[in-house]
A tleap script that builds the chain and sets N, CA, C and O, in Angstrom:
source leaprc.protein.ff14SB
mol = sequence {
  NMET LYS ILE TYR GLY GLY LYS MET ASP PHE
  THR ARG GLN GLY ARG LEU ASN GLY SER GLN
  ARG ASN LYS VAL LYS GLY LEU LEU HIE MET
  LEU TYR THR PRO LYS GLU LEU SER GLU GLU
  ILE GLY ILE ASN LEU ASP GLN VAL TYR ARG
  VAL TYR ILE PRO ALA GLY CYS PRO HIE SER
  LYS ASP HIE ARG GLY ARG ILE SER ILE ASN
  GLY LYS GLU PHE LYS THR TRP TYR GLU GLU
  ASN TYR LYS LYS ARG LYS LEU GLU LYS ASN
  GLN ALA TYR CYS VAL SER CYS LYS GLN ALA
  VAL ALA ILE VAL ASN PRO GLU ARG ILE LYS
  ASP GLY LYS ASN SER TYR LEU ILE SER TYR
  CYS PRO HIE CYS GLY LYS LYS VAL THR ARG
  PHE ASN ASP CYS LYS ARG LYS LYS ASN ASP
  CGLN
}
set mol.1.N position { 28.963 30.440 -8.732 }
set mol.1.CA position { 30.196 29.888 -9.188 }
set mol.1.C position { 30.999 30.530 -8.128 }
set mol.1.O position { 30.986 31.731 -7.858 }
set mol.2.N position { 31.689 29.626 -7.563 }
set mol.2.CA position { 33.048 29.648 -6.449 }
set mol.2.C position { 34.043 29.125 -7.747 }
set mol.2.O position { 33.623 28.574 -8.765 }
set mol.3.N position { 35.597 29.473 -7.411 }
set mol.3.CA position { 36.487 29.107 -8.028 }
set mol.3.C position { 37.467 28.591 -6.509 }
set mol.3.O position { 37.847 29.326 -5.598 }
set mol.4.N position { 37.608 27.575 -6.614 }
set mol.4.CA position { 38.434 26.810 -5.964 }
set mol.4.C position { 39.613 25.762 -6.847 }
set mol.4.O position { 39.390 25.100 -7.860 }
set mol.5.N position { 40.889 25.884 -6.077 }
set mol.5.CA position { 42.637 25.956 -6.828 }
set mol.5.C position { 42.462 25.811 -8.153 }
set mol.5.O position { 42.785 24.886 -8.898 }
set mol.6.N position { 41.636 27.352 -8.471 }
set mol.6.CA position { 41.746 27.298 -10.290 }
set mol.6.C position { 40.795 26.621 -10.972 }
set mol.6.O position { 41.159 26.229 -12.081 }
set mol.7.N position { 40.177 26.477 -10.792 }
set mol.7.CA position { 38.855 25.560 -11.037 }
set mol.7.C position { 37.576 26.417 -11.072 }
set mol.7.O position { 37.341 27.346 -10.300 }
set mol.8.N position { 37.045 26.131 -11.735 }
set mol.8.CA position { 35.272 27.088 -11.116 }
set mol.8.C position { 34.502 25.590 -10.236 }
set mol.8.O position { 34.906 24.439 -10.403 }
set mol.9.N position { 33.784 25.838 -9.663 }
set mol.9.CA position { 32.483 25.046 -8.980 }
set mol.9.C position { 31.203 25.384 -9.247 }
set mol.9.O position { 30.576 26.284 -8.687 }
set mol.10.N position { 30.580 24.241 -10.609 }
set mol.10.CA position { 29.545 24.368 -11.251 }
set mol.10.C position { 28.244 23.481 -10.863 }
set mol.10.O position { 27.164 23.222 -11.394 }
set mol.11.N position { 29.266 22.980 -9.023 }
set mol.11.CA position { 27.724 21.891 -8.592 }
set mol.11.C position { 26.704 22.870 -8.058 }
set mol.11.O position { 25.995 22.382 -7.178 }
set mol.12.N position { 26.527 23.756 -8.276 }
set mol.12.CA position { 25.821 24.359 -7.304 }
set mol.12.C position { 24.556 24.733 -7.987 }
set mol.12.O position { 23.391 24.747 -7.591 }
set mol.13.N position { 25.454 25.219 -9.834 }
set mol.13.CA position { 24.503 25.573 -10.258 }
set mol.13.C position { 23.938 24.925 -11.195 }
set mol.13.O position { 24.902 24.339 -11.687 }
set mol.14.N position { 22.749 24.524 -11.977 }
set mol.14.CA position { 22.541 23.906 -12.869 }
set mol.14.C position { 21.983 22.386 -12.401 }
set mol.14.O position { 21.990 21.266 -12.913 }
set mol.15.N position { 21.527 22.936 -11.221 }
set mol.15.CA position { 20.766 21.223 -10.282 }
set mol.15.C position { 19.403 21.117 -10.791 }
set mol.15.O position { 18.575 22.027 -10.820 }
set mol.16.N position { 19.242 19.814 -11.223 }
set mol.16.CA position { 17.541 19.922 -11.776 }
set mol.16.C position { 16.513 19.535 -10.734 }
set mol.16.O position { 17.007 19.040 -9.721 }
set mol.17.N position { 15.018 19.665 -10.757 }
set mol.17.CA position { 14.366 19.450 -9.827 }
set mol.17.C position { 13.660 17.864 -10.463 }
set mol.17.O position { 13.740 17.541 -11.648 }
set mol.18.N position { 12.966 16.995 -9.354 }
set mol.18.CA position { 12.828 15.801 -9.569 }
set mol.18.C position { 12.001 15.603 -11.284 }
set mol.18.O position { 12.429 14.711 -12.017 }
set mol.19.N position { 11.191 16.235 -11.620 }
set mol.19.CA position { 10.577 15.802 -12.516 }
set mol.19.C position { 11.765 16.466 -13.917 }
set mol.19.O position { 11.296 16.257 -15.036 }
set mol.20.N position { 12.481 16.840 -13.915 }
set mol.20.CA position { 13.145 17.375 -14.739 }
set mol.20.C position { 14.598 15.878 -15.347 }
set mol.20.O position { 14.946 15.387 -16.420 }
set mol.21.N position { 15.126 15.652 -13.317 }
set mol.21.CA position { 15.953 14.662 -13.196 }
set mol.21.C position { 15.267 13.490 -13.982 }
set mol.21.O position { 16.186 12.800 -14.424 }
set mol.22.N position { 13.811 12.854 -14.426 }
set mol.22.CA position { 13.256 11.987 -14.693 }
set mol.22.C position { 13.367 12.073 -16.206 }
set mol.22.O position { 13.533 11.038 -16.851 }
set mol.23.N position { 13.256 13.635 -16.996 }
set mol.23.CA position { 12.893 13.811 -18.510 }
set mol.23.C position { 14.414 13.576 -18.610 }
set mol.23.O position { 14.501 13.799 -19.817 }
set mol.24.N position { 15.768 13.269 -18.206 }
set mol.24.CA position { 17.103 13.161 -17.869 }
set mol.24.C position { 17.316 11.876 -18.165 }
set mol.24.O position { 18.022 11.438 -19.074 }
set mol.25.N position { 16.713 11.302 -17.408 }
set mol.25.CA position { 16.875 9.462 -17.504 }
set mol.25.C position { 16.085 9.053 -19.042 }
set mol.25.O position { 16.304 8.135 -19.833 }
set mol.26.N position { 15.037 10.231 -19.054 }
set mol.26.CA position { 14.437 9.168 -20.805 }
set mol.26.C position { 14.620 9.888 -21.557 }
set mol.26.O position { 13.659 10.344 -22.178 }
set mol.27.N position { 16.384 10.461 -21.936 }
set mol.27.CA position { 17.057 10.940 -23.272 }
set mol.27.C position { 17.573 9.598 -23.970 }
set mol.27.O position { 18.435 8.747 -23.750 }
set mol.28.N position { 16.636 9.848 -24.884 }
set mol.28.CA position { 17.041 9.127 -25.710 }
set mol.28.C position { 18.906 8.648 -26.496 }
set mol.28.O position { 19.785 9.476 -26.258 }
set mol.29.N position { 19.310 7.394 -27.332 }
set mol.29.CA position { 21.124 7.657 -27.310 }
set mol.29.C position { 20.380 8.372 -28.855 }
set mol.29.O position { 19.724 7.675 -29.629 }
set mol.30.N position { 20.619 9.720 -29.058 }
set mol.30.CA position { 20.516 10.487 -30.362 }
set mol.30.C position { 21.636 11.804 -29.983 }
set mol.30.O position { 22.136 11.969 -28.870 }
set mol.31.N position { 21.872 12.630 -31.135 }
set mol.31.CA position { 22.013 14.123 -30.683 }
set mol.31.C position { 20.825 14.904 -30.918 }
set mol.31.O position { 19.899 14.679 -31.697 }
set mol.32.N position { 20.998 15.834 -30.140 }
set mol.32.CA position { 20.014 16.984 -29.978 }
set mol.32.C position { 21.237 18.180 -29.695 }
set mol.32.O position { 22.351 18.379 -29.210 }
set mol.33.N position { 19.976 18.848 -30.469 }
set mol.33.CA position { 20.736 20.692 -30.336 }
set mol.33.C position { 20.334 21.070 -28.561 }
set mol.33.O position { 19.515 20.709 -27.716 }
set mol.34.N position { 21.458 21.991 -28.682 }
set mol.34.CA position { 21.502 22.476 -27.616 }
set mol.34.C position { 20.088 22.969 -26.773 }
set mol.34.O position { 19.859 22.900 -25.566 }
set mol.35.N position { 19.055 23.601 -28.117 }
set mol.35.CA position { 17.621 23.564 -28.018 }
set mol.35.C position { 16.379 22.649 -27.901 }
set mol.35.O position { 15.355 22.881 -27.259 }
set mol.36.N position { 16.620 21.762 -28.511 }
set mol.36.CA position { 16.064 20.495 -28.531 }
set mol.36.C position { 16.494 19.448 -27.136 }
set mol.36.O position { 15.854 18.430 -26.871 }
set mol.37.N position { 17.506 19.853 -26.459 }
set mol.37.CA position { 17.666 19.376 -24.926 }
set mol.37.C position { 16.881 20.269 -23.895 }
set mol.37.O position { 15.935 20.031 -23.144 }
set mol.38.N position { 17.840 21.686 -24.217 }
set mol.38.CA position { 16.449 22.124 -22.882 }
set mol.38.C position { 14.876 22.377 -23.682 }
set mol.38.O position { 14.068 22.817 -22.864 }
set mol.39.N position { 14.425 22.242 -24.739 }
set mol.39.CA position { 12.865 21.549 -25.027 }
set mol.39.C position { 12.326 20.718 -23.748 }
set mol.39.O position { 11.518 21.114 -22.907 }
set mol.40.N position { 13.272 18.896 -23.845 }
set mol.40.CA position { 12.714 18.158 -24.275 }
set mol.40.C position { 13.044 18.094 -22.359 }
set mol.40.O position { 11.890 18.054 -21.933 }
set mol.41.N position { 13.830 18.072 -21.312 }
set mol.41.CA position { 14.381 18.692 -20.012 }
set mol.41.C position { 13.589 19.883 -19.370 }
set mol.41.O position { 13.510 20.309 -18.217 }
set mol.42.N position { 13.218 20.130 -20.167 }
set mol.42.CA position { 12.529 21.839 -19.591 }
set mol.42.C position { 12.935 22.443 -18.961 }
set mol.42.O position { 12.555 22.340 -17.795 }
set mol.43.N position { 13.820 23.322 -19.244 }
set mol.43.CA position { 14.774 24.229 -18.677 }
set mol.43.C position { 15.072 24.905 -19.503 }
set mol.43.O position { 14.871 24.551 -20.664 }
set mol.44.N position { 15.936 26.698 -19.072 }
set mol.44.CA position { 16.054 27.323 -19.805 }
set mol.44.C position { 17.440 26.904 -20.368 }
set mol.44.O position { 18.379 26.313 -19.836 }
set mol.45.N position { 17.152 27.702 -22.368 }
set mol.45.CA position { 18.381 27.265 -23.471 }
set mol.45.C position { 19.691 28.029 -22.737 }
set mol.45.O position { 20.644 27.521 -23.328 }
set mol.46.N position { 20.260 29.026 -21.715 }
set mol.46.CA position { 20.451 29.364 -21.174 }
set mol.46.C position { 21.399 28.471 -20.054 }
set mol.46.O position { 22.624 28.484 -20.172 }
set mol.47.N position { 21.040 28.055 -19.467 }
set mol.47.CA position { 21.461 26.863 -18.837 }
set mol.47.C position { 22.074 26.042 -18.911 }
set mol.47.O position { 22.576 25.564 -17.894 }
set mol.48.N position { 22.297 25.533 -20.106 }
set mol.48.CA position { 22.761 24.893 -21.198 }
set mol.48.C position { 23.886 25.280 -21.855 }
set mol.48.O position { 24.710 24.632 -22.500 }
set mol.49.N position { 23.744 27.089 -21.446 }
set mol.49.CA position { 25.289 26.917 -22.366 }
set mol.49.C position { 26.327 27.904 -21.214 }
set mol.49.O position { 27.521 27.614 -21.149 }
set mol.50.N position { 25.867 28.855 -20.498 }
set mol.50.CA position { 26.527 29.246 -19.092 }
set mol.50.C position { 26.974 28.479 -18.057 }
set mol.50.O position { 27.857 28.974 -17.357 }
set mol.51.N position { 26.328 26.713 -17.631 }
set mol.51.CA position { 26.631 25.939 -17.034 }
set mol.51.C position { 27.039 24.829 -17.409 }
set mol.51.O position { 28.048 24.168 -17.167 }
set mol.52.N position { 26.240 24.704 -17.966 }
set mol.52.CA position { 26.393 22.406 -18.350 }
set mol.52.C position { 27.492 22.771 -19.601 }
set mol.52.O position { 28.623 22.307 -19.454 }
set mol.53.N position { 27.320 23.282 -20.378 }
set mol.53.CA position { 28.383 23.528 -21.397 }
set mol.53.C position { 30.580 23.764 -20.994 }
set mol.53.O position { 31.593 23.105 -21.226 }
set mol.54.N position { 30.171 25.362 -20.177 }
set mol.54.CA position { 31.721 24.965 -19.267 }
set mol.54.C position { 31.551 24.349 -18.851 }
set mol.54.O position { 31.587 23.478 -19.720 }
set mol.55.N position { 31.147 23.537 -17.352 }
set mol.55.CA position { 30.931 22.110 -16.789 }
set mol.55.C position { 31.533 21.030 -17.357 }
set mol.55.O position { 31.953 20.101 -16.668 }
set mol.56.N position { 31.610 21.054 -18.418 }
set mol.56.CA position { 32.429 19.800 -18.689 }
set mol.56.C position { 31.537 19.253 -20.041 }
set mol.56.O position { 32.088 18.973 -21.106 }
set mol.57.N position { 29.761 19.129 -19.767 }
set mol.57.CA position { 29.184 18.314 -20.382 }
set mol.57.C position { 30.121 17.815 -21.197 }
set mol.57.O position { 31.316 18.059 -21.030 }
set mol.58.N position { 29.483 16.776 -22.530 }
set mol.58.CA position { 29.959 16.184 -23.171 }
set mol.58.C position { 28.962 16.685 -24.559 }
set mol.58.O position { 27.732 16.698 -24.609 }
set mol.59.N position { 30.093 17.141 -25.796 }
set mol.59.CA position { 28.794 18.012 -26.729 }
set mol.59.C position { 30.640 17.836 -28.206 }
set mol.59.O position { 31.859 17.829 -28.035 }
set mol.60.N position { 29.846 17.751 -29.266 }
set mol.60.CA position { 30.423 18.148 -29.855 }
set mol.60.C position { 29.878 18.980 -31.512 }
set mol.60.O position { 28.798 19.064 -32.096 }
set mol.61.N position { 31.425 19.523 -31.825 }
set mol.61.CA position { 30.509 20.783 -32.773 }
set mol.61.C position { 31.035 20.623 -34.435 }
set mol.61.O position { 31.996 19.862 -34.555 }
set mol.62.N position { 30.639 21.103 -35.427 }
set mol.62.CA position { 30.443 20.929 -36.960 }
set mol.62.C position { 31.571 21.427 -36.795 }
set mol.62.O position { 32.354 21.535 -35.851 }
set mol.63.N position { 31.524 21.968 -38.763 }
set mol.63.CA position { 32.622 22.318 -39.337 }
set mol.63.C position { 32.231 24.151 -39.338 }
set mol.63.O position { 33.102 25.016 -39.429 }
set mol.64.N position { 30.522 24.467 -39.199 }
set mol.64.CA position { 29.819 25.125 -38.757 }
set mol.64.C position { 29.764 25.984 -36.868 }
set mol.64.O position { 29.399 27.126 -36.590 }
set mol.65.N position { 30.151 25.149 -36.153 }
set mol.65.CA position { 30.394 25.687 -34.890 }
set mol.65.C position { 28.656 25.156 -34.462 }
set mol.65.O position { 28.074 25.789 -33.581 }
set mol.66.N position { 28.078 24.201 -35.028 }
set mol.66.CA position { 26.968 23.923 -34.243 }
set mol.66.C position { 27.513 23.151 -33.034 }
set mol.66.O position { 28.613 22.601 -32.982 }
set mol.67.N position { 26.535 23.192 -32.023 }
set mol.67.CA position { 27.114 21.869 -31.203 }
set mol.67.C position { 25.665 21.294 -31.258 }
set mol.67.O position { 24.511 21.683 -31.437 }
set mol.68.N position { 26.654 19.684 -30.903 }
set mol.68.CA position { 25.297 18.675 -30.838 }
set mol.68.C position { 25.422 17.766 -29.573 }
set mol.68.O position { 26.583 17.401 -29.395 }
set mol.69.N position { 24.704 17.397 -28.830 }
set mol.69.CA position { 25.033 16.449 -27.558 }
set mol.69.C position { 23.930 15.492 -27.235 }
set mol.69.O position { 22.736 15.670 -26.992 }
set mol.70.N position { 24.514 14.663 -27.287 }
set mol.70.CA position { 24.330 12.472 -27.316 }
set mol.70.C position { 23.593 12.481 -25.490 }
set mol.70.O position { 24.086 12.688 -24.381 }
set mol.71.N position { 21.955 12.073 -26.089 }
set mol.71.CA position { 21.447 12.193 -24.906 }
set mol.71.C position { 21.802 10.851 -23.856 }
set mol.71.O position { 21.419 11.237 -22.752 }
set mol.72.N position { 22.288 9.637 -23.732 }
set mol.72.CA position { 22.773 8.977 -22.720 }
set mol.72.C position { 24.050 9.780 -22.282 }
set mol.72.O position { 24.448 9.677 -21.122 }
set mol.73.N position { 24.906 10.836 -23.486 }
set mol.73.CA position { 25.960 10.442 -22.547 }
set mol.73.C position { 25.608 11.926 -21.910 }
set mol.73.O position { 26.362 12.388 -21.054 }
set mol.74.N position { 24.675 12.514 -22.260 }
set mol.74.CA position { 24.598 13.882 -21.319 }
set mol.74.C position { 23.997 13.138 -19.717 }
set mol.74.O position { 24.260 13.711 -18.659 }
set mol.75.N position { 23.348 12.087 -19.736 }
set mol.75.CA position { 22.785 11.389 -19.388 }
set mol.75.C position { 23.960 10.854 -17.863 }
set mol.75.O position { 24.016 11.023 -16.644 }
set mol.76.N position { 24.445 10.410 -18.558 }
set mol.76.CA position { 25.452 9.974 -17.565 }
set mol.76.C position { 26.483 10.391 -17.037 }
set mol.76.O position { 27.142 9.657 -16.301 }
set mol.77.N position { 26.890 11.836 -17.341 }
set mol.77.CA position { 27.909 13.386 -17.345 }
set mol.77.C position { 27.127 13.726 -15.952 }
set mol.77.O position { 27.624 13.811 -14.829 }
set mol.78.N position { 25.592 13.918 -16.387 }
set mol.78.CA position { 24.643 15.079 -15.317 }
set mol.78.C position { 24.801 13.798 -13.868 }
set mol.78.O position { 25.291 14.015 -12.759 }
set mol.79.N position { 24.286 12.685 -14.314 }
set mol.79.CA position { 24.414 11.696 -13.060 }
set mol.79.C position { 25.643 11.411 -11.832 }
set mol.79.O position { 25.462 11.085 -10.658 }
set mol.80.N position { 27.038 11.680 -12.617 }
set mol.80.CA position { 28.234 11.158 -12.608 }
set mol.80.C position { 28.401 12.847 -11.901 }
set mol.80.O position { 28.753 12.634 -10.741 }
set mol.81.N position { 28.298 14.402 -12.109 }
set mol.81.CA position { 28.399 15.500 -11.596 }
set mol.81.C position { 27.801 15.855 -10.137 }
set mol.81.O position { 28.184 16.322 -9.064 }
set mol.82.N position { 26.525 15.307 -10.800 }
set mol.82.CA position { 25.196 15.799 -9.601 }
set mol.82.C position { 25.212 14.860 -8.884 }
set mol.82.O position { 24.095 15.080 -8.415 }
set mol.83.N position { 25.554 13.896 -8.333 }
set mol.83.CA position { 25.062 13.322 -7.048 }
set mol.83.C position { 24.550 13.724 -5.904 }
set mol.83.O position { 24.684 14.789 -5.300 }
set mol.84.N position { 23.997 12.847 -5.683 }
set mol.84.CA position { 23.246 13.212 -4.325 }
set mol.84.C position { 23.327 13.477 -3.186 }
set mol.84.O position { 23.438 12.381 -2.637 }
set mol.85.N position { 23.347 14.324 -2.355 }
set mol.85.CA position { 24.518 14.371 -1.219 }
set mol.85.C position { 24.117 14.385 -0.539 }
set mol.85.O position { 23.076 14.953 -0.209 }
set mol.86.N position { 25.315 13.255 0.359 }
set mol.86.CA position { 24.321 12.657 1.959 }
set mol.86.C position { 25.069 13.663 3.150 }
set mol.86.O position { 26.197 14.153 3.093 }
set mol.87.N position { 24.234 13.771 4.041 }
set mol.87.CA position { 24.555 14.064 5.161 }
set mol.87.C position { 24.935 13.292 6.443 }
set mol.87.O position { 24.687 12.087 6.458 }
set mol.88.N position { 25.224 13.579 6.980 }
set mol.88.CA position { 25.668 12.919 8.383 }
set mol.88.C position { 25.221 13.026 9.496 }
set mol.88.O position { 24.629 14.095 9.644 }
set mol.89.N position { 25.244 11.966 10.951 }
set mol.89.CA position { 24.201 12.066 11.309 }
set mol.89.C position { 24.473 13.610 12.419 }
set mol.89.O position { 23.674 13.989 13.276 }
set mol.90.N position { 25.202 13.974 12.231 }
set mol.90.CA position { 25.537 15.253 13.341 }
set mol.90.C position { 25.171 17.023 12.401 }
set mol.90.O position { 25.590 18.136 12.718 }
set mol.91.N position { 24.074 16.547 10.983 }
set mol.91.CA position { 24.412 18.078 10.093 }
set mol.91.C position { 22.777 17.968 9.594 }
set mol.91.O position { 21.973 17.038 9.527 }
set mol.92.N position { 22.744 18.963 9.380 }
set mol.92.CA position { 21.386 19.426 8.879 }
set mol.92.C position { 21.480 20.365 7.942 }
set mol.92.O position { 22.274 21.268 8.205 }
set mol.93.N position { 20.831 20.439 6.776 }
set mol.93.CA position { 21.259 21.675 5.450 }
set mol.93.C position { 20.537 23.128 5.516 }
set mol.93.O position { 19.365 23.467 5.678 }
set mol.94.N position { 21.866 23.906 5.300 }
set mol.94.CA position { 21.016 25.050 5.264 }
set mol.94.C position { 20.287 25.337 3.574 }
set mol.94.O position { 20.433 24.867 2.445 }
set mol.95.N position { 19.573 26.244 4.148 }
set mol.95.CA position { 18.490 26.358 2.610 }
set mol.95.C position { 19.219 28.026 2.865 }
set mol.95.O position { 20.371 27.597 2.926 }
set mol.96.N position { 19.303 28.747 2.953 }
set mol.96.CA position { 20.108 30.093 2.708 }
set mol.96.C position { 21.408 29.188 2.322 }
set mol.96.O position { 21.538 28.629 1.233 }
set mol.97.N position { 22.203 29.144 3.226 }
set mol.97.CA position { 23.841 28.985 2.324 }
set mol.97.C position { 23.848 28.495 1.946 }
set mol.97.O position { 24.934 28.548 1.369 }
set mol.98.N position { 22.872 26.976 1.342 }
set mol.98.CA position { 23.346 26.360 0.265 }
set mol.98.C position { 24.146 25.392 0.678 }
set mol.98.O position { 24.955 25.305 -0.245 }
set mol.99.N position { 24.563 24.268 1.826 }
set mol.99.CA position { 25.280 23.728 2.403 }
set mol.99.C position { 25.110 22.858 3.664 }
set mol.99.O position { 24.488 23.400 4.579 }
set mol.100.N position { 25.536 21.654 3.862 }
set mol.100.CA position { 25.395 20.875 4.982 }
set mol.100.C position { 26.359 21.748 6.319 }
set mol.100.O position { 27.586 21.847 6.306 }
set mol.101.N position { 25.638 22.189 7.171 }
set mol.101.CA position { 26.102 22.646 8.453 }
set mol.101.C position { 25.776 21.789 9.624 }
set mol.101.O position { 24.939 20.894 9.499 }
set mol.102.N position { 26.361 21.997 10.715 }
set mol.102.CA position { 26.678 20.860 11.778 }
set mol.102.C position { 25.553 21.501 12.448 }
set mol.102.O position { 25.034 22.602 12.265 }
set mol.103.N position { 25.288 20.533 13.289 }
set mol.103.CA position { 23.484 20.955 14.501 }
set mol.103.C position { 23.933 20.926 15.449 }
set mol.103.O position { 24.341 19.896 15.985 }
set mol.104.N position { 23.994 22.311 16.032 }
set mol.104.CA position { 24.657 22.480 17.753 }
set mol.104.C position { 23.312 22.865 18.666 }
set mol.104.O position { 22.527 23.808 18.561 }
set mol.105.N position { 23.351 22.126 19.285 }
set mol.105.CA position { 22.215 22.919 20.590 }
set mol.105.C position { 20.903 22.331 19.631 }
set mol.105.O position { 20.203 23.274 19.260 }
set mol.106.N position { 20.443 21.081 19.177 }
set mol.106.CA position { 19.346 21.070 19.012 }
set mol.106.C position { 17.791 20.998 19.844 }
set mol.106.O position { 17.810 20.399 20.920 }
set mol.107.N position { 16.882 21.399 19.529 }
set mol.107.CA position { 16.015 21.356 20.408 }
set mol.107.C position { 15.622 20.377 19.859 }
set mol.107.O position { 15.903 20.390 18.660 }
set mol.108.N position { 14.778 19.004 20.375 }
set mol.108.CA position { 14.019 17.789 19.357 }
set mol.108.C position { 12.598 18.223 19.476 }
set mol.108.O position { 12.327 18.316 20.673 }
set mol.109.N position { 11.634 18.511 18.761 }
set mol.109.CA position { 10.461 18.329 18.568 }
set mol.109.C position { 9.554 16.517 18.300 }
set mol.109.O position { 9.895 15.373 17.998 }
set mol.110.N position { 8.863 16.926 18.491 }
set mol.110.CA position { 7.510 15.725 18.516 }
set mol.110.C position { 6.836 16.230 18.009 }
set mol.110.O position { 7.028 17.440 18.133 }
set mol.111.N position { 5.290 15.783 16.872 }
set mol.111.CA position { 4.609 16.114 16.376 }
set mol.111.C position { 4.056 15.708 15.622 }
set mol.111.O position { 4.134 16.046 14.441 }
set mol.112.N position { 3.163 14.664 16.186 }
set mol.112.CA position { 2.114 13.391 15.547 }
set mol.112.C position { 3.372 12.601 15.324 }
set mol.112.O position { 4.367 13.224 15.693 }
set mol.113.N position { 3.503 11.967 15.059 }
set mol.113.CA position { 3.856 10.689 14.311 }
set mol.113.C position { 5.765 11.276 13.906 }
set mol.113.O position { 6.657 10.653 13.330 }
set mol.114.N position { 5.764 12.203 14.305 }
set mol.114.CA position { 7.363 12.728 13.308 }
set mol.114.C position { 8.421 13.490 14.551 }
set mol.114.O position { 8.080 14.012 15.613 }
set mol.115.N position { 9.305 13.383 14.173 }
set mol.115.CA position { 10.075 13.535 15.085 }
set mol.115.C position { 11.781 14.541 14.599 }
set mol.115.O position { 12.783 14.139 14.009 }
set mol.116.N position { 11.554 15.449 14.983 }
set mol.116.CA position { 12.503 16.128 13.715 }
set mol.116.C position { 13.962 17.207 14.911 }
set mol.116.O position { 13.566 17.761 15.936 }
set mol.117.N position { 14.854 17.256 14.667 }
set mol.117.CA position { 15.573 18.309 15.831 }
set mol.117.C position { 15.451 20.069 14.934 }
set mol.117.O position { 15.203 20.265 13.745 }
set mol.118.N position { 15.665 20.866 15.777 }
set mol.118.CA position { 16.089 22.293 14.692 }
set mol.118.C position { 17.163 22.813 15.404 }
set mol.118.O position { 17.318 22.164 16.439 }
set mol.119.N position { 17.698 23.412 15.323 }
set mol.119.CA position { 19.436 24.586 15.065 }
set mol.119.C position { 19.483 25.669 14.731 }
set mol.119.O position { 18.591 26.501 14.568 }
set mol.120.N position { 20.335 25.706 14.634 }
set mol.120.CA position { 20.295 27.448 14.014 }
set mol.120.C position { 21.606 27.350 13.374 }
set mol.120.O position { 22.601 26.808 13.856 }
set mol.121.N position { 21.512 27.894 12.310 }
set mol.121.CA position { 23.160 27.410 11.192 }
set mol.121.C position { 24.435 28.572 11.746 }
set mol.121.O position { 24.119 29.753 11.897 }
set mol.122.N position { 25.057 28.369 11.865 }
set mol.122.CA position { 26.446 28.977 12.733 }
set mol.122.C position { 26.666 29.920 11.725 }
set mol.122.O position { 26.702 30.963 12.377 }
set mol.123.N position { 26.864 30.275 10.359 }
set mol.123.CA position { 27.289 30.553 9.625 }
set mol.123.C position { 26.269 31.832 9.324 }
set mol.123.O position { 26.893 32.889 9.230 }
set mol.124.N position { 24.380 31.996 9.101 }
set mol.124.CA position { 23.975 32.759 8.843 }
set mol.124.C position { 23.080 32.771 9.960 }
set mol.124.O position { 22.706 33.944 9.926 }
set mol.125.N position { 22.556 32.301 10.820 }
set mol.125.CA position { 21.592 31.842 11.647 }
set mol.125.C position { 20.609 31.866 11.697 }
set mol.125.O position { 19.956 32.400 12.594 }
set mol.126.N position { 20.048 31.104 10.434 }
set mol.126.CA position { 18.648 31.174 10.010 }
set mol.126.C position { 18.185 29.380 10.979 }
set mol.126.O position { 18.936 28.671 11.649 }
set mol.127.N position { 17.350 29.271 10.791 }
set mol.127.CA position { 16.730 28.319 11.366 }
set mol.127.C position { 17.225 26.866 10.544 }
set mol.127.O position { 17.393 27.178 9.365 }
set mol.128.N position { 17.531 25.321 10.761 }
set mol.128.CA position { 17.462 24.434 10.029 }
set mol.128.C position { 17.339 23.459 10.910 }
set mol.128.O position { 17.947 23.341 11.974 }
set mol.129.N position { 15.938 22.234 10.102 }
set mol.129.CA position { 15.767 21.498 10.390 }
set mol.129.C position { 15.889 20.265 10.167 }
set mol.129.O position { 15.644 20.024 8.985 }
set mol.130.N position { 16.249 19.049 10.967 }
set mol.130.CA position { 16.313 17.497 10.008 }
set mol.130.C position { 15.747 16.913 10.924 }
set mol.130.O position { 15.916 16.961 12.143 }
set mol.131.N position { 14.811 16.150 10.069 }
set mol.131.CA position { 13.974 14.852 10.447 }
set mol.131.C position { 14.574 13.577 10.962 }
set mol.131.O position { 15.456 13.195 10.192 }
set mol.132.N position { 14.378 12.647 12.172 }
set mol.132.CA position { 14.877 12.092 13.517 }
set mol.132.C position { 13.877 11.038 12.110 }
set mol.132.O position { 14.236 10.579 11.026 }
set mol.133.N position { 12.519 11.018 12.879 }
set mol.133.CA position { 12.122 9.869 12.346 }
set mol.133.C position { 10.364 9.645 12.046 }
set mol.133.O position { 9.625 9.920 12.992 }
set mol.134.N position { 9.949 9.323 11.198 }
set mol.134.CA position { 8.673 9.661 10.596 }
set mol.134.C position { 8.251 8.152 9.975 }
set mol.134.O position { 8.410 7.451 8.976 }
set mol.135.N position { 7.615 8.164 11.264 }
set mol.135.CA position { 6.796 6.603 11.439 }
set mol.135.C position { 5.347 6.490 10.407 }
set mol.135.O position { 4.582 7.448 10.301 }
set mol.136.N position { 5.263 5.999 10.137 }
set mol.136.CA position { 4.540 6.028 8.522 }
set mol.136.C position { 3.259 4.514 9.684 }
set mol.136.O position { 3.589 3.602 10.442 }
set mol.137.N position { 1.511 5.149 9.078 }
set mol.137.CA position { 0.623 4.482 9.594 }
set mol.137.C position { 0.548 3.290 8.467 }
set mol.137.O position { 0.670 3.371 7.245 }
set mol.138.N position { 0.311 2.188 9.286 }
set mol.138.CA position { 0.265 0.984 7.861 }
set mol.138.C position { -1.483 0.415 7.656 }
set mol.138.O position { -2.054 -0.088 8.624 }
set mol.139.N position { -1.940 0.513 6.797 }
set mol.139.CA position { -3.050 0.387 6.108 }
set mol.139.C position { -3.660 -1.285 6.204 }
set mol.139.O position { -3.917 -2.070 5.291 }
set mol.140.N position { -3.723 -1.383 7.093 }
set mol.140.CA position { -4.190 -3.079 7.372 }
set mol.140.C position { -5.584 -3.355 7.097 }
set mol.140.O position { -6.138 -4.048 7.950 }
set mol.141.N position { -6.285 -2.981 6.111 }
set mol.141.CA position { -7.843 -2.954 5.837 }
set mol.141.C position { -8.292 -2.841 4.620 }
set mol.141.O position { -9.504 -2.820 4.408 }
savepdb mol mol.pdb
quit
């Protein structure tokens, strides 16, 4: 978690994988406890308390301090705050640095029907790959 201008950056933490995102889309318009929400999505309960609630997840507390999270509001909030990241034509994603980096002196590789660029991350020096073209075979039978 990084701090930018006095604000904490939670967008690097709390990202869900594909099956978890699909489960978020199926949340109902009802109140969930953090435990129910974590079980429904398939995440750790600590992630709700340590990442989502401090990041501004819409929730309410009753007079005893118990937290309730509306499923539809959580879905809308998650989709707004964790949008898909788009890369420019001259960028690739470095898995080590977890950020988009510029492609410098790329090496073009053609492997069957796939064409991709290989470059090195200017920050950590690890290899980054960017697919250019992937032609799929049509099934005419």
